C-alpha positions as CSV (number, residue, x, y, z in Angstrom):
1,T,9.5,-4.9,8.5
2,T,10.0,-1.1,8.9
3,I,13.6,-1.5,9.9
4,G,14.4,-3.7,7.0
5,S,12.5,-1.6,4.5
6,V,14.2,1.6,5.6
7,A,17.6,0.1,5.7
8,G,17.3,-1.8,2.3
9,P,17.4,1.2,-0.1
10,N,20.7,2.3,1.6
11,M,22.3,-0.9,0.2
12,L,22.3,0.7,-3.3
13,A,25.8,2.1,-3.1
14,P,27.5,-0.7,-1.2
15,G,25.7,-3.1,-3.5
16,A,27.2,-1.4,-6.5
17,D,30.7,-1.7,-5.0
18,V,30.2,-5.5,-4.5
19,A,28.7,-6.0,-7.9
20,D,31.6,-4.1,-9.5
21,A,34.1,-6.3,-7.6
22,V,32.6,-9.5,-9.1
23,D,32.1,-8.0,-12.6
24,L,28.3,-7.6,-12.5
25,P,26.1,-4.6,-13.4
26,A,26.1,-2.1,-10.5
27,L,22.4,-2.3,-9.7
28,S,22.5,-6.1,-9.4
29,G,24.5,-5.7,-6.1
30,P,21.5,-5.2,-3.8
31,F,19.9,-8.4,-5.2
32,L,23.0,-10.3,-4.0
33,F,22.3,-8.9,-0.5
34,S,18.6,-9.9,-0.9
35,V,19.5,-13.5,-1.8
36,I,21.7,-13.8,1.3
37,A,19.0,-12.2,3.5
38,F,16.2,-14.5,2.2
39,A,18.4,-17.5,2.7
40,V,19.2,-16.6,6.3
41,A,15.6,-15.9,7.0
42,A,14.4,-19.2,5.5
43,T,17.1,-21.1,7.5
44,V,16.0,-19.4,10.8
45,I,12.3,-20.2,10.1
46,G,13.1,-23.8,9.0
47,V,15.3,-24.5,12.0
48,A,13.8,-22.5,14.9
49,F,10.1,-22.1,14.1
50,R,7.8,-24.3,16.2
51,P,4.2,-23.6,15.4
52,T,1.7,-23.9,18.3
53,P,-1.5,-25.7,17.3
54,P,-4.6,-23.4,17.8
55,Q,-6.6,-24.2,20.9
56,P,-10.3,-23.6,21.3
57,D,-11.3,-20.9,23.7
58,P,-13.5,-22.6,26.3
59,T,-15.1,-19.3,27.2
60,T,-16.5,-18.7,23.7
61,P,-20.0,-20.1,23.3
62,V,-20.8,-22.2,20.2
63,V,-23.8,-20.9,18.3
64,T,-25.3,-23.0,15.6
65,S,-28.1,-22.1,13.1
66,S,-29.2,-22.8,9.6
67,A,-27.1,-19.9,8.4
68,D,-24.0,-21.8,9.4
69,D,-24.5,-24.1,6.4
70,A,-24.5,-21.2,4.0
71,E,-21.8,-21.4,1.4
72,T,-19.0,-18.8,1.8
73,P,-19.1,-16.5,-1.3
74,G,-16.2,-16.4,-3.7
75,A,-14.1,-13.4,-4.5
76,I,-16.2,-12.2,-7.5
77,A,-19.4,-12.6,-5.5
78,A,-17.8,-10.6,-2.6
79,L,-16.8,-7.8,-5.0
80,R,-20.3,-7.7,-6.4
81,W,-21.6,-7.5,-2.8
82,A,-19.2,-4.6,-2.1
83,A,-20.1,-2.8,-5.3
84,G,-23.6,-2.2,-4.0
85,R,-22.5,-0.9,-0.6
86,P,-20.8,2.6,-0.5
87,R,-18.5,1.9,2.5
88,A,-17.2,-1.4,1.3
89,R,-17.0,-0.2,-2.3
90,F,-15.0,2.8,-1.1
91,A,-12.6,0.6,1.0
92,V,-11.7,-1.6,-1.9
93,A,-11.2,1.3,-4.3
94,L,-9.3,3.3,-1.8
95,I,-6.8,0.6,-1.1
96,A,-6.2,-0.3,-4.7
97,L,-6.0,3.3,-6.1
98,A,-3.9,4.7,-3.2
99,H,-1.4,1.8,-3.8
100,A,-1.3,2.3,-7.5
101,V,-0.5,6.0,-7.1
102,M,2.2,5.3,-4.5
103,V,3.9,2.7,-6.7
104,M,3.6,4.7,-9.8
105,V,5.3,7.7,-8.4
106,M,7.8,5.9,-6.2
107,V,9.2,3.5,-8.8
108,M,10.0,6.4,-11.2
109,T,11.5,8.7,-8.5
110,P,14.9,7.1,-8.5
111,V,15.0,7.3,-12.4
112,H,14.0,10.9,-12.2
113,M,16.6,11.7,-9.5
114,E,19.4,9.9,-11.4
115,G,18.5,11.8,-14.5
116,H,19.1,15.0,-12.5
117,G,22.5,13.9,-11.4
118,D,21.7,12.7,-7.8
119,T,23.9,10.0,-6.4
120,L,22.8,6.4,-5.5
121,E,23.5,7.3,-1.9
122,F,21.1,10.2,-1.9
123,V,18.5,8.1,-3.8
124,G,18.8,5.4,-1.2
125,I,18.2,7.9,1.6
126,V,15.1,9.4,-0.1
127,I,13.6,6.0,-0.7
128,S,14.3,5.0,2.9
129,L,12.5,8.1,4.2
130,H,9.6,7.3,1.9
131,V,9.4,3.7,3.3
132,F,9.6,5.1,6.8
133,G,6.6,7.3,5.9
134,M,4.8,4.2,4.7
135,Y,5.2,2.1,7.9
136,G,6.7,4.3,10.7
137,L,3.4,6.1,11.5
138,S,1.2,3.0,11.3
139,P,0.6,3.1,15.1
140,V,-0.4,6.8,14.9
141,F,-2.9,6.1,12.1
142,G,-4.2,3.1,14.1
143,W,-4.8,5.3,17.1
144,A,-6.4,8.0,14.9
145,I,-8.8,5.4,13.4
146,D,-10.0,4.4,16.9
147,R,-10.2,8.1,17.9
148,F,-11.7,9.8,14.9
149,G,-13.1,7.1,12.7
150,T,-12.0,5.3,9.5
151,L,-13.5,7.8,7.0
152,T,-11.9,10.8,8.7
153,V,-8.5,9.0,8.5
154,A,-9.2,8.0,4.9
155,A,-9.9,11.6,4.0
156,V,-6.6,12.7,5.7
157,G,-4.7,10.0,3.9
158,L,-6.2,11.0,0.5
159,G,-5.4,14.6,1.2
160,I,-1.8,13.9,2.1
161,E,-1.3,11.6,-0.9
162,G,-2.9,14.2,-3.2
163,L,-0.5,16.9,-1.8
164,A,2.4,14.5,-2.4
165,V,1.4,14.3,-6.1
166,V,1.2,18.1,-6.4
167,L,4.6,18.5,-4.8
168,G,6.0,15.8,-7.0
169,Y,4.8,17.7,-10.0
170,F,6.7,20.8,-8.9
171,A,9.7,18.6,-7.9
172,A,10.0,17.5,-11.5
173,A,11.9,20.6,-12.2
174,G,14.8,19.2,-10.2
175,S,14.3,20.3,-6.6
176,P,15.8,17.7,-4.2
177,G,14.1,19.2,-1.2
178,L,10.7,19.0,-2.9
179,T,11.4,15.5,-4.0
180,V,12.2,14.3,-0.5
181,T,9.1,16.1,0.9
182,A,6.9,14.6,-1.8
183,L,8.1,11.1,-1.3
184,I,7.8,11.2,2.5
185,L,4.2,12.5,2.2
186,L,3.5,9.9,-0.4
187,G,4.4,7.2,2.0
188,I,2.4,8.8,4.9
189,G,-0.7,9.2,2.7
190,W,-0.5,5.6,1.5
191,S,-0.3,4.5,5.1
192,G,-3.4,6.4,6.1
193,C,-5.4,5.2,3.1
194,V,-4.5,1.5,3.4
195,L,-5.0,1.3,7.1
196,A,-8.3,3.1,6.9
197,G,-9.5,1.0,4.0
198,S,-8.4,-2.2,5.8
199,A,-10.3,-1.1,8.9
200,L,-13.4,-0.6,6.9
201,L,-13.2,-4.1,5.4
202,A,-12.8,-5.5,8.9
203,S,-15.7,-3.5,10.4
204,D,-19.1,-4.7,11.2
205,D,-20.4,-3.0,8.0
206,V,-19.0,-6.1,6.2
207,A,-21.1,-9.2,6.8
208,A,-19.1,-11.9,8.6
209,R,-19.1,-14.5,5.7
210,V,-17.9,-11.9,3.2
211,K,-14.9,-10.6,5.2
212,V,-12.4,-13.3,4.2
213,P,-13.2,-13.4,0.4
214,L,-13.6,-9.7,0.2
215,Q,-10.3,-9.1,2.0
216,G,-8.6,-11.6,-0.4
217,A,-10.1,-9.9,-3.4
218,S,-9.1,-6.5,-2.1
219,D,-5.5,-7.6,-1.5
220,A,-5.4,-9.0,-5.1
221,A,-6.8,-5.8,-6.5
222,M,-4.2,-3.8,-4.5
223,N,-1.4,-5.8,-6.0
224,Y,-2.8,-5.8,-9.5
225,A,-3.3,-2.0,-9.3
226,G,0.3,-1.6,-8.1
227,A,1.6,-3.8,-10.9
228,C,-0.3,-1.8,-13.5
229,G,0.9,1.5,-12.0
230,A,4.5,0.4,-12.1
231,A,4.1,-0.9,-15.7
232,L,2.5,2.3,-16.9
233,A,4.9,4.6,-15.1
234,G,7.9,3.9,-17.3
235,P,6.3,4.8,-20.6
236,I,4.6,7.8,-19.0
237,L,8.0,9.0,-17.8
238,A,9.5,8.4,-21.2
239,I,6.8,10.4,-23.0
240,G,6.0,13.2,-20.6
241,G,8.7,13.2,-17.9
242,F,8.1,13.2,-14.1
243,H,5.5,16.0,-14.5
244,A,3.3,13.6,-16.5
245,V,3.8,10.7,-13.9
246,N,2.4,12.9,-11.1
247,I,-0.4,14.2,-13.3
248,V,-1.6,10.7,-14.2
249,A,-1.2,9.7,-10.5
250,G,-3.6,12.5,-9.6
251,V,-6.1,11.3,-12.1
252,V,-5.8,7.8,-10.8
253,L,-6.5,9.0,-7.2
254,A,-9.5,11.0,-8.2
255,P,-12.1,8.2,-8.2
256,A,-11.3,7.4,-4.5
257,L,-12.0,11.0,-3.7
258,L,-15.4,10.8,-5.5
259,L,-16.3,7.6,-3.7
260,W,-15.6,9.0,-0.2
261,L,-18.7,11.2,-0.1
262,P,-21.2,8.3,-0.6
263,A,-19.3,6.3,1.9
264,Y,-19.5,9.2,4.4
265,R,-23.2,9.6,3.9
266,A,-23.7,5.9,4.4
267,R,-21.8,5.8,7.7
268,G,-23.5,3.9,10.5
269,G,-25.3,1.5,8.1
270,S,-24.8,-2.2,8.6
271,A,-24.8,-4.8,5.8
272,V,-26.5,-8.1,6.6
273,V,-27.3,-9.7,3.3
274,V,-24.7,-12.2,2.2
275,P,-24.3,-13.3,-1.4
276,R,-24.9,-16.9,-2.2
């Protein structure tokens, strides 16, 4: 995923050449490459993939109780459950807001750069570096979560993403170096936030029967937040420029910062009540 995501943005310039050769708009070229890549991937999966049926682990004891008959809560019930628990509440908000901020700034950066005369090749390199920041350091953050704890890594991720927004504000004046630095930090901060939030949702603080619906609700919230961030970023850029995009991004990130302290104070607690 990291290799493909990093390589993809560098297809902007070659894609423009291909699109021009077949009399299509320049920015449609990368979509032609994507169609081919998806078709090849689907063919490989359809032809070569042979799923192995899951086998029960004979060493795992089977425990039955009356609680096994309890109905698994739905997504709304799981979110209500999380709303009353600081660590779970923080995890859901952290993932959604960090993703919204990342998408909001990232999608407008190429428009901002092109407006300042940067080439498609340079735009592709910057976005590649940003995506590498998103995924390339995942093992490092995973190790850090095990070593220092989820809330420490979450705080680091929030700090890095906040710094990226500040640098993005100053980069709005047209500094390529600051733009590159801000985008790399934006990706790194996003990685820390999302991994820490996901680890919190998978922890023992979340009751077993709530994990799956809460994870699903969190994933949905993350994608809805990203979609809203992307949709709002264009009008914000048109009205106030790249300065305004980063200011609004900072405002969007602020609630996650405010929710971190109650989550930190509640560390070590364990939730055992499951919604019905």
